N, C-alpha and C positions, 0 to 999 in steps of 0.2 A: 245805636251803632249801625251805620249804613252798610249796604252790600259792597263786597270787594269788586272793584272795577279793574279788569285786566286789559292790557293794551298790547295787541298783536299787529298793529299797523306796520305794513312793510314785510310781514312774515308770511311765508307760504307753508301750509300744513296739509298733509295727506291724511284723510280719515277713511279707513276701509269699513265697509258695511255701514255706510252713512245715511242710507235712505230711511231707516226705521229705528225705533227704540232709542237706546242710549246713543248710538252713533248719530242719529238725526239731531238729538239735543246738543251733542258736541258740535256738529256743523253749525247749528244756529247760534250757539254761544260764541264760537270762534269768529263767525262772520260778523256778529254784532260788535265784537271787540276789535274789528278792523283787519282780520286776517284774510288772505287770499286762500280759499279752501278748495281742495279737490277731493271729492268723495267717490267711493265706488258703490255700485249696487250690483246684485247678481241677476235677478229676473224681474223684479217689480219696477218696471219703467214708469208706471203711473205714480208711484210713491216718490221716485227720483224727480220726476217732472214737477210734482206738487211742491217739493222742497226747493227746487230751483225758482219756481214762481214766487214762493213765500219769501225767500231771502232776496229775490230780485226786486220786490216791492220796496225794500229798504235801501236799495242801491248797493247791496253787498256783492263782493266778487266771489262767486261760487260756480264751480263746474263739476261735471261728473263723468265717470268712465265705467262702462259696464265691464265687469270682471268676473270670470268663473274661477274661483280659487281651488277647484279640483283639477284645473287644466294648467300645467306649467307654461304652456304657450301663451295663455291669457295673462298669466302673472308677468311673464317677460314683456308683453306688450305694455302693461301698466307701468312697469319699471322704466321702459324706454320713453314713454310719454312724460312721466314725471321728471326723469333725468334731463330731458331735452327742454323743459320749461323753465330752466334757470335755478336759482338758489332754492334750497329746501330747508326749512327751519324746524319742522316737526313732523312726526308720524304718530298717528293713533291707530294701533292695530286692534280693530274692534270686530271685524268680520268673524262670524261664528255660526255653527249649526248645532242642533241637538238631534239625536236618534235614540231616544230613551227606550230601553228594554232590559229585562233581566239578563244577566250575563249568560245563563244557560240557553237563552233564545237568541243571543246576539250573533248576527251574521258577520262574516269577514267584511262585507261591504259597509255595514253599520259602524264597525270599528274603524276601518281604514278611512272612510269619508270624513268622520269627525276629527280624527287625528290629522288628516291632510289639511282640512280647512282651518281648524282651530289652532294648529301648532306648526305644521310643516310650512304652510304658506307664510306664516309670520316670520319664520326663519329666513325664507327666501326673500321676503320684502326687505327685512333689515340688512341682510347680506348685500342685496343689490343696491341699497341706498346709502351705504357707509360713506362713499366719497362725497356726495352732495351734503350729507348731514355733517360730515367732518369739516367741510369748508365753512359752514355756517355755525359750527359748534352747537348743533341742534339737539333736540330732545325727543325721546321716544317714550310713548306710554302704551303699554300692552294691557288689554282688558282680559283679566282672568276671571275668577269666580270663587265664592266661598266653597263651592264644590271641590275646587282644587286644593283647598286647605283642609277640609273636613270630610270630603267624600259625600256621596249621596247614593242611596239605594236605587238601582235601576239606571244609574248613570256611570257605569264603569268607563265607558269610552269618553264621555264628556269630562268626568272628574280627572281622568288620566291626562287628557289634553290640557286642561286648565292648570293642573299641577305642573305639567311640562312648561307651560307659559311662565310660571313663577321661577322655575329653574333656569329657563332661558334668559329671563330678565336679569336674574342675579349674576349669571355668568357673563352676559354682555355688558353689564354695568362695570364689571372689573376689566373686561377686555377692551371696551371702547372708551372708558373714562379718560385714558391718556390722550385721546383725540378730541377731548372736550365734549363728547356726546354723552348725555345723561340718559339712562334707561331705567324706567320705573314701571310699576304696574298698579292697577286698581283691581280690587276683588269685590265686586258687588254681591249683595245678598239677593233677597227676593225683591225685584224691581217690577213695577207695573208696566211691562212691555208686552209685545205680541207673543213672546215665548210662553207667557202664562195664560194665553187665550183658551187653550184646550183644557185648562184645569177648572173643575166645577167651582161655582161660587162658594159652596160649603167648604171645599178644600182650601180655597183662598182665604176664607175667614179663619180657618184653623191655622193656616200658615201665619197670618197676621198676629194671632194670639200668641204664637210661639216666639215672637220678636219682642224684646223688652220695650221698644217704642210703640208696640201694638198697632203697627200699620206696615204696609208695603212701602218701599222706597219709590221715588219718582225718577224717571229718566233724567230730569233736570238736576236732581241731587247727585246722581252718579256722574253726570257730565261736568258738574262744578269741580269735582275731585280731579277729573282729567285735566281741566284747564289749569288748576293749581299746579299740577306736576309739570305741565308744559311750560308754565310761565317762569319769568325771571324771579318771582318770589320764592321759587323752589330751586334756586340756583345751586344749592349745596345738598340737594336731595338726590341720591343716586343709589339704585339697587333696592329701593324700598317697595313694599307692597302696602298700599293704602286700602284698608278694608272699609267698605261702605255698606253696612248690613244692619244698621239700627241696633247693634249689640247682640245679634243672633249667636255669634260664636263665643 
C-alpha cells in the first residue's frame, strides 16, 4: 500500500515556528504537496535560510517572516502581512517554547513567557485570521502535546499551556464551524527534535523504552498527522485531538 499523497496546489498555509523540528517537516511536506507556505521563525535566521534554500531547490513557493511571539506588535505585523497576501487556506500553530523547572522554583517570567508564546499568541493569530480563513473555508491545526493531556513533572507551565491549546481548539471548532473553518489539534509525544537535545542519551533511551513502540517519534511522522488534518481527506474532522505518541498514553 503506497503512501498517501496530499494535494495543496493553489492553497496558502501559514506555519508558525516553521524553521525547526516538527514545523520544519510540516513546511517541507506542504511545499512538496504544492502549497504556498509562509513560515515564521524567532531568532535562528540560519535555520530559516537553510529551509528556504532546501525547498527552493525543488521549485517550491516558500517564504518566511521573523516573528517574536512575546511581542504583540510583532504578531500584529505577521497578521498584516499574511492578510495582505491574498487568500489563506490553512494555519498550523506550531510555535512553542519550554521553560522547565519545578513549580516551587518557577518564576513569573518562566510561567508567563510559556503561556504567552504557546497559548496566548495562538489565540491572537486565529482571532486575527478569521476573515481570510472564512473566505476560503480554511483549516486550522494547533500543535498541543501529550503533556497537555497527562501532565508532566517539572512542566507546570508547558502542560498548562498545551492543555489550554486543547480547550481553545475544541471551543473554536464549535464557534468557527458555522463559517466552514475546521479547527483540530495534534498532540505529539516524545519526538526527536531539538527540544530533546538537552536530555542525556541514557534518559532518551529510558523514554523510548516507556513507549509501546519502543522508539521516539520523528518530526516527519508528526507532520504527516498535521497534513492529514489540514487536507480535504479530513473534511468532516472538527474539534479533534490526534495523539501521535507511539501509544505512550
